[in-house]
N, C-alpha and C positions, 0 to 999 in steps of 0.2 A: 556512407558508413553507418548512419543511423538505421537505414533500411536493412543492412546486413545484420546489425545487432538484433533488431526486432525479429528478423527471420530465424536467426539462430535460437532465440528464446522460444519461438513457437515450435521449432523442431524438437528442442529439449523437452518442452512441456507435453509433447504428444506421446512420450514414452511412459508406460505404466510399470511400476515396480513389481517384483515377484516376491511373494510372501511364502515362508515355509512354516511348518508346524511348531518347530522348536526355536525359541529366541532367547538371547541373553536377557536377564531380568534385573530389575533394580527396585529400590524402595522409594516411594513418594510419600512424604509426610510434611506436617506443618501445624500451625496453630491458627485459630480463628478468634479475632477480637472485635470489639465495637470500635468503629472508626473515631468517634468523637471523644471517647473516654479511655480507650485502651483496655477495658475490662475483657476478660476471656469470655467466650460464648460457648457454653455446652449445648448439646442437642442439635447442632447444625448438621443438616443432611448435605454431604459432599459427594458429588458425582464426578468420576474420572472416566472419560470416554474417548476412544480412538477408533480406528477402522476395524481392528480385530480384538478390541478389549473394551469392556464396559463394566464398571463396578462402582458401588456406592458404599459409604460408611457414615457414621455419625460421630461428631466430636465428643470427647469425654468431658469430665467435670472441669478440666483445666483448659478446654478449648482445643485439645490436641486431636489430630486425626492421622491415619496411617493407611497406606496401600502397600502391600507386599507383593513381590513377584510380578511387578509391572514390566512387560516387555519393552525393550528399548524402542523408542519411537516418539511421535508427536501426539499430543492429547489436548483436549479442552476440559477444563475443570469448572464446574458450576456448583454454587452453594444455594441453599434455601432453608429458611426457618421462619416460622410465623412471626410477623412484626418487623422483619428486616428485608431490605432490598436484596435481590439475588446478586451474586458476584460471579462474573465469568472471565476466565483468563486462559491464555495459551500456556501449556506446559511442555517443555522439551526434555525428554529423558534421553540424553545423548550418549551417556557412557555407562558401561557395566561396572565401572569402578567408583562412581561418585553418586551418592544419594542426592535426591532432589528435595530441598527443604524450602517450604513456602511460608510466607507471612500474609495472611488474608485479613482484611478489615472491612466490616459490613456497616452499612448505614441504616439506622432505624427508620421504619416507615411511619408516616403520619397516621394512616388508617390501619387498624389491625385486621389482617386477613383471617379467614376462617379455615383455610386449607393450604396445604403445601403441594406444589407441583414442581418437580425438579426438571429443569430444561437447560440445554446448553446450545441453543440455536442462535442467540443474538448476543454479541459482545459489546459493540459500540466502542467508544473511546474513553476508557477509564484511566484516571491519573491518580497519583499517590496523594497529592495535596488537595483536600476536599474544597479548599477556598479558591483553587485555580479553575477558572471557567473557560477561558479561551486561550488559543495559541500555546497550548501545553501538550507535550507528548512524553509518555513514560517509555524508558528503554532499559535494557538489561545486558548482561555480559553475552547472552546468546545472540543479540543483535550485533554487538561488536565483532564477534567471531564469525558472523555470517556474511556481512557486507564486504564485497571486494575492496581492497586498498584502504580499509579502515585501520588495519594493523593494531587492533585492540585499543584504539584511540577514540574517546567520546567525541572530540571535536571533528575529527575526520569523518566519523560516522554521520554526524549531524549535517554534513554538507549534502546528504541525500534527502533531507527533509525540506518541506516547503518553506520558502522564504530565506534559505540559507545558501551561501556561496563560499567557496574557498578563496583565500587571499593569495594562494600560489602553491606550487608543488613543494617548495622547500620549507614551508611552514604550515602549522595546523591552525593558524589564525582563521577566524571565520567572519564573514560579513553577513549581518542579519538585517534584512529589509532595507539595504542601502546604508546602514549605519557603519561607522568606523569600528574595526575589531575591538578597540580598547574600551568599548561601552559594555562589555560582557562581564557579568559577575560570576565568580566561582564560589560555591559553598560546599563545605564538607561537614557532614554530621551536624548541620545547623549553624555553623560559623563561617564567616568569610575568610578565604585563604588567598595567598598570592597565586599567580598563574602556576598551576601544577604541571609545568612542561619544561623539559630541558632546553637550554640555549635560549632563554627568554631575555629580551632586552628590557631596560627600565621603562615602566609605564605600559608594557604590552600585556595582552591577555593570552597570547599563544607562544609557541616556540617550535622546535624541530621535532621532538619526540615526547609523547605524553609520559608523565611520571606515574599516573594512575594505571594500574594493571587490571586487565579484565578478570584475572584470577580472584581478585578481592572485591570487585564491584558488585553491589546489590542493585535492586531496582531503583531507578533515579528518574527525576523529572528534568526536562529541558523546555524552556519557555522562550518565546520570541516577541512578546508584547503584552501590554496591559496586565502587568504582573499583580498577583495578590498583594495585600497590604504588608505582609511580613517581609517582602523583598525591597530593600533599599540599595542605594549606590549602584544602580544599573540603568542604562539607557536602552541598550539593544537586546540583551537576552540574559538568561540565567541558567547555569548548570547547578542543580541542587543534587549533589552527589551523596549517596549512602553506601557504606561498606556493608557487605553481607556478614552474617555470623558464621563462624566455623561450625562444622558438624560436631554436635555434642554427644554422639553415641559411638562413633568409630573414627579411627584415624585414616586420613586419605592424603595422597601425595601426588604431585605433578612435577614433571621435569620437561623442559622444552629448550630446543636449540633452533634458532632462526637467524635470518640475515640481520635482524635487529639486535638480538641479545640472547644470552644464555640465562634461563629463568628456572627458578625452583620455588615450589609452593608446598606448604604443609598445613594441615588443619586437623582438629579433633578435640576430644575431651582432654583436660589437663591430667586427669587420673583415669586410667582404664577401669579402676574398681568403682568409680563414681560416674559412670557414663550417664549422660542426660543432664548434667549440671553445667559447670563452667567449661568454656571452650576457647580455643585459640585458632587464629588464621594468620599466616605470615607468608609473604612473597618477596623474593629478592631477585634482581636482574642485573646482569653485567653485560656491557656492550660487546658484541661479537668482535668488532674490529680491534678493540683494545686487548681482548683475550688473544687474538691472533698475533698482535704485536708482542705481547709478553712471551709468546712461544718462540720468538726470535725471527718471525717472518717480517720482512721490510714492507711497509705500507707508505703510500704517498704522504708527503708533508701536509699538515693541515687536517688530518683525519679527525673526525669527531669521536669523542669518547664520553661514556656516561655510566652511571650505576644508580640504582634506586631500591628502596625498601618500603614495603607497606605491611601494616599489621592491624588486627582488630581482636582484642581480648574481651570476652563477654562473660559476665558474672551475674547469675540470678541471685536475688536476695531472699533470705528466708521469710521476711515479712512482706514480700511482694515487691515488685519493681526490679530493675536491673541496673548494673553499672558496666560501662564499657570503657576500655582504654584503647585508643586508636592512634594511628599516625601514618604519615607518608613522608618521604624525603628523597631528594635526589641531588647528585653532584654531576656536573658535566663540564667539559673543557675542550678547547680547540687551540692548537699551537701551530702557527705557520710562520716559518722563518724565510727571510729574503735570500735570494741566491747571491753568494759572495763572488760572483763572476759577472761583470757588467756586459760581457759579450753575449750572455744568455738572456739579458733583459728584453722582453718583448712588450710588456705593459707595466703599469705602476705596481701591480700586485707582485711581480717578480722581484722588486727591489724593496718590498715592505715587510717588516716584522709585524705580526698580529697575534696577540695572545688574549684569549677570552675564557673566562671561567664563570660558572653559575652555581648557586646553591639555593635550594628551596627545602623547607621542612614545615610540617604542621603536626603537632601532637597534642592530645588532650584526653580528658576524662569526662564522660557524660553519665548522667543519672536520670532515669525516668521511672515514674510510678503513677499509679492511679490513686486518686483521693476520693474516697467514698465510691458512690456509684455514678457520679456525674462529671468528675473532673479528672484531667490527665495533666501531669506536670513533667516538664523536661528542662534540664539545665546542663550546660556544657562549659567547662573551663579549658581553654586551649592556648597554646603558645605557637605562634607562626613566625617564619622568617623567609624573606626572599631577598636575594642580592646577587650582584654580578660585578666583575671587574673586567676592564678592557684597556689594553695597552697597544698602541700602534706607533710605529716609527718607520722612517724611510731612509734608505742609504743614499747619501749624497756623494760628492766628489771625494775620491780616495776612501770611499766606504765609511765616511763619517756618519754616525747615527744621528738623525734629526727627528726628535720626538714630535708626533703629530697630535696625539691625544693620550690622556691618562684619566680614566673614569673608574670610580668605585662607588657603588650604590648598595645600601643595606637598609632594609625596613623590617622592624620587628613589632609584633603585636601580642599583647597579653589581653585575651578576650574572654568575656563571660557573656553567655547568652542564656536567657531564661524565658520559658513560654508556659502559658496555662490555657488549656482547652477546657471550657465549661459548657456542658449541655444543659440549658435551662429547661428544655422540653424537646420532644421530637421535632418541633418546628424551629426552635431557636438554639443556635450555638454561637458562642462568642470565644474568640481566641485573642489573647493579648501577650505581648512580649517586650523584652528589653535587651539591647546589645550595648555592652560597655567595652570599648576598645582603648587601650593605652598604646599609642603609636610611639615608637622610638626609631629614629632615623639618623643615618650618617651618610651624607651625600657629598661627593666631590667630583667635579669635572674640570679638567684643564685641557685647553685646545690651542692649537697654533692658528692664530688669525692671519699672520703675515709670514710668507715663506722665509725661512732662515732666522726667524725671530723666536725668542723663548715662548713657552706655553703661557697662556693667559687663563687665570682662574675665572670660570663662569659660574661655578656653583660650589659652595662650601658651607654646609649646614649640618650640625649635629645637635639634636634636641629631642624633646618628646612632647606629646599633646594628647588630649582626649578626643575620641570620636564617639558620640553618644547617639543611639538610635532607639526609638520606641514605636510600637504599632498597636493598633486594635482593629479587629475586623469581626463583623457579624454575618451570620448566615441565617436567613429567614426563609423557611420552606412554606410559601404561601399556600401551596397545594402540592399534590403528588407530581403535578406537571410543571409547576412554576416555582423557581427559587431565585431569591434576590440576595446579593452580597454587597456589603458596604464596609468601608474602613478608611484608615488614614495611617500614614507613616511619617514620623518626625525624625529629622537628622540635625545634629549640631556638631560643627567642626571647631575644635577648641582653639587652634593657634591663630585664627583670624575672626572667630565669632560668628561665622556665617551659619545660618540655619534655614531649614525649609520644611514646610508641612505639605504633604502630598495626599490629596483625596483619591479614593478608588471606589468604583461602583461597577457592578455587573449583574446581568440577568440571564437566566437559563430557563427556556420553555420547551417542553417536550409534549406537543399536542398528540403525537402518535408514537407507537413503540419504536418505529424506525425513522422518525424525523425529530431533530432537535435544532432549535434556534437559540443563538447566544449573542449577547452584545456586552461590551465592556468599555469603560473609560478609566484612565488613570493618568496622574501627573507623576513624573519620575525625574530623578536627578543623578548626577555622577560626579564624584571628585575628579580633579585633574591629577596627572602624575605629580608626585611630590616635588620633583625637580623644577617643575614650572613655577610653583609658588615661590621657591627660594632662589631662583635665578638671579645672578648679580650683574650689575652694570656700574661703570665708573662715570660719575657726573662731576664736571668741573666745579670746583669751589665747594663741593658737597662731599665727595668721596664715594664709597661703595653703598649702593642702594639695592633694595629688592622690590622692583616696581609691581610685581605680580602677587605679592603676599596676600592681598585682600580680595583676590578674585573670587567670584561667586561660583557655585556649582553650575555645570552645564545642565540644562533642564529640557524636558520634552513633555508633551501631552499626547497620549495615545488614544485613538478611537478604533474599536474593532467590532465588526459584525460577522457572524459565522453561521453556517448551515451545515448540519451533518445528516447524511442519509445512508441507511443501511438497506439497500434493495434486496439483498439476500443474506443469509446468516454468515457467510464467509467473506462477503464483500463490504467495504466501507468507503464512503465518499465524503469529502469535506471541502467546503469552499469558505475562504475568509477574505473579507475586504478590510483594509486598514488605512488609516491616515495618521501620520506622526508630525506634529508641529514642534520643531526644536527652537529654543530661544536661550538667551543668556550664554550663547556660544562665544568663547574667547577668540577675538580677532586682534590684529595689530591696531595700535592707536593711530597710525598714519591713515588719513582719510581716503586716499586713493588706492589703498592696498586691497588685493584680492585674497590675501591669506586668511585661513580659518583652521582652527584645530579640528574641525569636522572632517578634514582630510588626512589627519595624522593617525597612524596606527600604533606608534610607540615613541619612546624618547620624550624629551622635554624641550621647551622653547625658551630661549633666553631673551627674546625681544619683549618690549613693553606691550602688554595686552589689555584689552577691555572686554567686558561682557556685552557686546553690542551685536554680535553675529546672530544669524538666523539660519534655519534649514527646514526642509520639509521632505517627507518620504510618504508615498502612497502607492498602493498596488493591490493586486488580486492574486490569491494562491489557491491552487486546486490540487487535492490529493485523492487518488484512486488507489485503493489498497485491497489486496486479497490476503487474508491471514494464511499462515503456513498450515495447509491441510491437503491431504492426498499427496503428500511429499513435494508440494511446490508452493511458492508464494510469489507475489508481485507487488511492487511499490512504484507508483508513477506520480511524480510531482511536477507541477508547472507553476512558475512564479513570474508574473509580469509586474514591473515596478518602475518608478521614476524617483530619482534622488537629486535634490537641488539645494544650493546654499547661497547665501549672500554675505560677503565680507564687509569690511569697513567702507568700501566704495558703494555699497547698496545694490550692486548689480547681481541678479540671479544667474547662477551658472550651474552646470553639471557638477556633482561631486566627483571625486576621484573614483568612487565605487559604483557609479551609475552605469551598470552593464545592461540594464533594461529588461533582461530575461534570463531565466535559468530553467532548464528542463532536465529532469533526472528520470532514469528508468533503472530499477534494481529488481532482479528476479533470480530465482534459484530453484533447483530441483535435486532431490535425493534419489539415487538408484540403490535399492537394497536387495541383498541376497543373503539368505539364511541357510545354514546347514549344520550338521554335527560331524565331529571328527571320529576317528576310529575308536576312541574311548568313550564315545557317547556324549561328549561335551558340546554345548551349543557355541556356534561361531557365527558372528554377523559381520558382513562387509557392507560398508556404505560408501558410495562414491557421490560426492556432492559437487554440483556445478553451480556457480553463482556468477552473475555478470552485472556490470553497471556501466551505463553510458551517461555522460553529462555534456550538455551543450549550453553554453552561457555567453552573454555578450562580453566583449572585451572591456577592460578598465579604461578610464579616461586619463589623459596626460596633456601637459602643456607642450605645444609643438616646439621643436628645436629650430633656432635660426641658424641654418647651415652656413650662410655667408659670413655672419659675424663670428661664428664658432671657428671657422677656418682662419679668419683674419686675426682673431685674438688667440687662437690655438687653445681655447678652453670652451666648454659647453655654455652656450647662451640660449635662453628660452624666450619665446615671444609672450611676455606676460599679459599683454592685452588680449590674448586668446587662451587664457587659462582654462585648462581641461576641456577645450573644444575638440581636440583630436581623440580618437578612440583606437585602441588596439584591435586586431582582428578577433573574431569570435574564437572562443576556447572550446575545443572538443577533445574528449578523452574516453576511451573504452578500456575498462578494467575487467579482468577475469580472476576468479578464484576457484581452484579445484582442490578437493581434499579427499583422501582415502582413509577411512576409519575401519579398524578391525577391532570388534568387541568380543572379548572372551570373558568368562566368569571372573569377576574381581579385577580385571585390568583391561585397558584399552590402549591402542596405538593409533596415532593420527599423523599422516604426512600431508602437508598442504603446500600449495604454490600460489602466491599472489602475483599476477602479471599485470603491472601497472602500465598504462598507456600502451596497450597491446598492439595497436596499429602504428606505433611510433610516430604519432602525429606531432608536427613541429609547432607547438604553441608558443607564441611570442610573449616573452616576459617584459621586455622594454627595448626601446631604441635609445642609443646614447652616442655621444661624440667621443672618439678615442684620440686623445691628444698625442699619444705616441705614434700612431699611424696616420694622424691627421685625416681622419675619415669617419663617416657615420658607420655605426655597427649595430647589429641586432643580437640580443641575448634571448635564448630560448629556455623554456621550462624543461623538465626532465624528459629524456627519451624513454624508450621501452625499458622497464626495470623489473626483473624477477626477484621476488622475496620468498625463498623457501622456508619451511618450518617443519620440525619433527617434534612430536609431543607424546609422552607416555603418562598414563594415569593409572594409579594403583592404590 
């Protein structure tokens, strides 16, 4: 199957597009600022270059630049000005209905050059955060819309990157370098937010469908290790999400209908008479299946429903600086009722009521401004909320309802984040910041411990506490080729007094234009799910206790070494070696237990825990990438890793997520045809083919003792062989084909994502079925088509 996929790619890439003389055109514009201070940069030479288009311009007194009548297509943009490093990026002009608006930030050179040479031949790996040295990749909405099966979801897109693996077809949780999915940090506009995904469980970092829409996403960073000092409360990775600004000169609209949802977006200036000032951007989505149900069409019980809203309002200030009001939010639910006919019961789910609902929201106001010529200040005040409710009951004899669980989780944060960037000189830059979070939580869990008995309260806590974080980081450019970064992050958790200081250090050396070497070290930590801290137990002669309230953070030390090589202008290669030593991992207090939170992806634990667990992850990652040029691109990533842990028993074992290898190939090609209609109007048709293949090692599991399970008619595991068994390797081939028709001022796009195109039967788990008294196998998704139709005007 892998050979077939590669063969198909080579066949597609061998076709050359046809160009015509008349093309739909669009505007490309933006601003150029200094990276360290945010000051606008006038006089910057900007070059926009494509196969049949090349033009340059110079930024004005406010750092603005503009290219008019740019034919729809793919371009490379390069900047140059005396005293600043050149900046090169890929620009996709996809639609005749939407302007392309760019925000460019340049870094000052240590040595002042005497002449300017505009080139666009070498791009390298440039990221948004200047303090991020290794294991960081910048992505945009164009990437989300391009990769097959990403469905506009940053987490699903990231599974194509080196070191990342998906946790399963039904969820967008991701496993980074063998770490549990809940070690991931989500940030939006500089503040930490709850998991921005529908159908998220308590303590999880992912869910079923992303709340973030590609329509509002700006350029953002994704990190997989040895994070810069400003990032705390993260063990495995960081999504640092930015929302893009709406068009401030003209109004643009998008409408989309897909197998996921019905979506509408609008952007533009608040006032048509004052174009170029304040702007708005808003996007709303409603799940397709719920819309179909409201039209009176019957759907299967248990169908998932959701809706979400995103917005970003941008206001420039007269005295300099900007204010933005932003927000995202989502509601989702699932209701599945038991069959009220025992003759139709085939398994436990047929006789079980299950109701699940989830709410997530984050809204805030941010202000940023330059202070003099050397400083840049940013502050954000935000209110976030994440919570869910879950009720489950089973029908017994005579259809008597027997409650099994009743859970309600709610966590609210009032957060303020402030940061100051100060450039002491072209060599020295310092960045410092503070995060103040007031946590308010209301957590309740009731479960049935004994069949037929009432529910037992395992968690009931409603209170508030402070979470304080501060950081400082320095950037020292020793020479044009060598840069050193150092910093520290401090965290204090109010309700138990735990605190940690985390040092960070990294080096970047570029001995030649096409070779870069990097190394980084960092200590990192992560809070536990709040429910774990406040889990309740009943102790004889004492009463209710919370044995885990004083647990420490889970901690890790990351070491990373990397080498980047750009053998040709369009090709980029990167290799990273890493080692992660995890410690202070919560494990059971029972000495012979193999349990560890290192294997948990969500939920909380009610057992008594102690911070004596350990873990280690190490591996090698290789990325070979061709930038989108000549109407085709290629991304090939290979990850080889090993992930181990030790519980209270001290025995080193495979973690649940130790698949050992992940190999991804993503590629695509555009076929373009241009012509004019009878009225002389330009029309462009683009057919895009994208394909992705993934081959990864199966997850680990504890073998089932079939003989004992049959005897007791309940699933029994062989605990002495914890995580020694492994599921079969996972293979999936995804296709995405899209047809775009560009006319002046509007575009139409039809696309089809075909997930698991070969209908490969990937094993999700093995389990014992007590109703059928037999071992069963559950599989991941079969072939799944997801169509979409979009219009932009």
